[in-house]
C-alpha positions as CSV (number, residue, x, y, z in Angstrom):
1,P,14.0,-1.0,-4.2
2,K,12.3,-2.6,-1.8
3,V,9.4,-0.2,-1.5
4,F,8.2,0.2,-4.9
5,D,7.3,-2.3,-7.4
6,D,8.9,-2.5,-10.8
7,L,6.2,-0.7,-12.7
8,F,6.3,2.0,-10.8
9,V,10.0,2.3,-10.8
10,N,10.0,2.1,-14.7
11,M,7.0,4.5,-15.0
12,V,9.0,7.4,-12.9
13,Q,12.3,6.1,-14.7
14,A,9.4,7.2,-18.6
15,G,8.7,10.5,-17.2
16,E,12.2,11.3,-16.3
17,I,13.0,10.6,-19.9
18,G,10.0,12.4,-21.4
19,G,10.2,15.1,-19.5
20,V,6.4,14.8,-17.9
21,L,7.8,13.2,-14.2
22,D,5.1,15.7,-12.7
23,T,2.7,14.3,-14.9
24,I,3.3,10.3,-14.0
25,L,3.7,10.8,-10.4
26,N,0.0,12.6,-10.0
27,R,-1.5,9.7,-11.8
28,L,0.2,7.0,-10.0
29,A,-0.8,9.3,-7.4
30,I,-4.2,8.8,-7.9
31,Y,-4.3,5.2,-8.8
32,M,-2.6,3.9,-6.0
33,E,-5.1,6.0,-3.7
34,K,-7.9,4.4,-6.1
35,A,-6.2,1.3,-5.5
36,M,-6.3,2.0,-1.6
37,K,-10.0,2.8,-1.6
38,L,-10.8,-0.4,-3.7
39,K,-8.8,-2.5,-1.9
40,S,-10.6,-1.5,1.8
41,K,-13.6,-1.5,0.3
42,V,-13.1,-5.5,-0.7
43,K,-12.3,-6.4,2.5
44,G,-14.7,-4.7,4.0
45,A,-17.1,-6.5,2.2
46,M,-15.3,-10.1,2.6
47,V,-15.8,-9.3,6.2
48,Y,-19.4,-10.7,6.5
49,P,-19.0,-13.8,3.9
50,I,-16.4,-15.0,5.9
51,A,-17.6,-14.8,9.3
52,I,-20.8,-16.3,7.6
53,S,-18.6,-19.3,6.0
54,G,-16.7,-19.7,9.6
55,V,-19.9,-19.8,11.7
56,A,-21.3,-22.5,9.8
57,G,-17.8,-24.5,9.7
58,I,-18.0,-24.8,13.3
59,V,-22.0,-25.6,13.6
60,V,-21.4,-29.0,10.7
61,V,-18.4,-29.6,12.5
62,I,-20.4,-29.7,16.1
63,L,-23.0,-31.6,14.1
64,L,-21.1,-34.1,13.0
65,W,-19.0,-34.2,16.1
66,K,-21.4,-34.5,18.7
67,V,-25.0,-34.1,17.5
68,I,-25.3,-36.9,15.0
69,P,-24.2,-39.8,16.9
70,V,-26.7,-39.2,20.0
71,F,-29.2,-39.6,17.1
72,E,-27.7,-42.7,15.8
73,K,-27.5,-43.8,19.2
74,M,-31.3,-42.7,19.8
75,F,-32.3,-44.8,16.5
76,L,-30.5,-47.7,17.8
77,D,-31.8,-48.0,21.2
78,M,-35.4,-47.6,19.4
79,G,-34.9,-50.4,17.5
80,A,-35.3,-48.3,14.1
81,G,-34.8,-51.0,11.4
82,S,-33.9,-49.4,7.6
83,L,-32.9,-45.9,8.0
84,P,-33.6,-44.1,4.6
85,G,-30.1,-44.0,2.6
86,L,-29.3,-40.2,3.4
87,T,-29.4,-40.6,7.1
88,Q,-27.7,-43.6,6.4
89,M,-24.9,-41.4,4.6
90,V,-25.0,-38.6,7.2
91,M,-24.5,-41.1,10.2
92,T,-21.6,-43.0,8.3
93,L,-20.0,-39.1,7.5
94,S,-20.6,-38.6,11.1
95,R,-18.7,-41.4,12.5
96,G,-15.6,-40.8,10.0
97,F,-15.5,-37.7,11.5
98,V,-15.4,-38.7,14.8
99,G,-13.3,-41.2,14.3
100,N,-10.6,-39.1,12.6
101,I,-11.1,-35.9,13.9
102,H,-7.2,-35.8,15.1
103,L,-5.8,-36.5,11.7
104,I,-8.8,-33.8,10.6
105,F,-7.4,-31.4,12.7
106,G,-3.4,-32.2,12.3
107,G,-4.0,-31.9,8.9
108,F,-5.4,-29.0,9.2
109,F,-2.6,-27.5,11.2
110,A,-0.1,-28.7,9.1
111,I,-1.9,-26.3,5.7
112,G,-2.0,-23.6,8.2
113,F,1.5,-23.9,9.0
114,G,3.1,-25.3,5.8
115,Y,1.1,-21.7,4.2
116,A,2.6,-19.8,7.1
117,M,6.3,-21.3,6.7
118,T,5.7,-20.7,2.8
119,M,5.0,-17.0,2.7
120,R,8.0,-16.2,5.3
121,S,10.1,-16.8,2.3
122,R,10.4,-14.3,-1.0
123,R,10.5,-17.7,-3.5
124,G,7.6,-18.8,-1.5
125,K,5.2,-15.7,-1.6
126,R,6.2,-15.9,-5.6
127,I,5.1,-19.4,-5.8
128,V,1.7,-18.7,-3.8
129,H,1.0,-15.9,-5.3
130,A,1.3,-16.9,-9.0
131,L,-0.6,-19.9,-8.2
132,L,-3.2,-17.8,-6.8
133,L,-3.1,-15.9,-10.3
134,R,-3.9,-18.7,-11.9
135,L,-7.9,-19.1,-10.0
136,P,-10.3,-17.4,-12.4
137,M,-11.2,-15.0,-10.4
138,I,-8.2,-13.3,-9.1
139,G,-6.7,-13.4,-12.5
140,A,-9.4,-11.3,-14.1
141,V,-8.7,-9.1,-11.3
142,R,-5.1,-9.0,-12.6
143,S,-6.1,-8.2,-16.1
144,L,-8.1,-5.1,-14.9
145,D,-5.3,-3.8,-13.2
146,Q,-3.1,-4.0,-16.1
147,H,-6.0,-2.0,-17.5
148,A,-5.6,0.6,-15.5
149,L,-1.9,1.0,-15.7
150,T,-1.8,0.7,-19.2
151,K,-4.6,3.7,-18.8
152,I,-2.4,5.7,-17.3
153,L,0.2,5.4,-19.7
154,I,-1.5,6.0,-22.8
155,E,-4.6,8.6,-21.4
156,P,-5.4,11.5,-24.5
157,K,-3.7,14.1,-22.9
158,N,-0.2,14.4,-22.2
159,S,0.6,11.1,-22.4
160,L,3.9,9.3,-22.3
161,V,3.1,8.0,-25.7
162,K,2.2,12.0,-27.0
163,Q,5.7,13.2,-25.2
164,Y,7.0,10.4,-27.2
165,Q,5.8,11.8,-30.5
166,K,6.7,15.1,-29.6
167,F,10.5,14.4,-28.4
168,F,11.5,12.7,-31.8
169,E,9.8,14.6,-33.9
170,L,6.7,12.3,-35.1
171,E,3.8,14.4,-34.9
172,D,3.0,13.1,-38.4
173,V,3.4,9.7,-38.1
174,E,0.6,8.6,-35.9
175,L,0.3,5.9,-33.9
176,E,-3.1,3.3,-33.1
177,F,-3.7,1.3,-30.0
């Protein structure tokens, strides 16, 4: 029961009832293969942006932590008067980062640890996944997934709907979708 999701189990049951189990299993197999290929392509495509984002984050941390304080000290030693507003803003950001670095890294650690602990329980996974599905892009992917599964059910040739029409001898009745 934990290997297959409810939709898969329900489609198999519907295929058994409609007498088209072989067709449904073939369609589900094709769907699962395509879904796995797509998932691997998406993961492969996300490696580069994630790596670039990680490197950029590390560079920003190093700049704020080590480089900007050196420039600030250099400007003070030179006796530079009033610095441009953007420069003052970056230096203030750097001082805030250096002064609170233990809180910042502690916060990131706490968020990561909390996420890991939440994902260990079934209820936690449901909450996290429900929140993720409310995000704009992920919600759109979910609707595409539903479209693909609907296509499996209502494909014109030998669809479950056609099989039910034959089973209940409703060939005169036309179903519209």
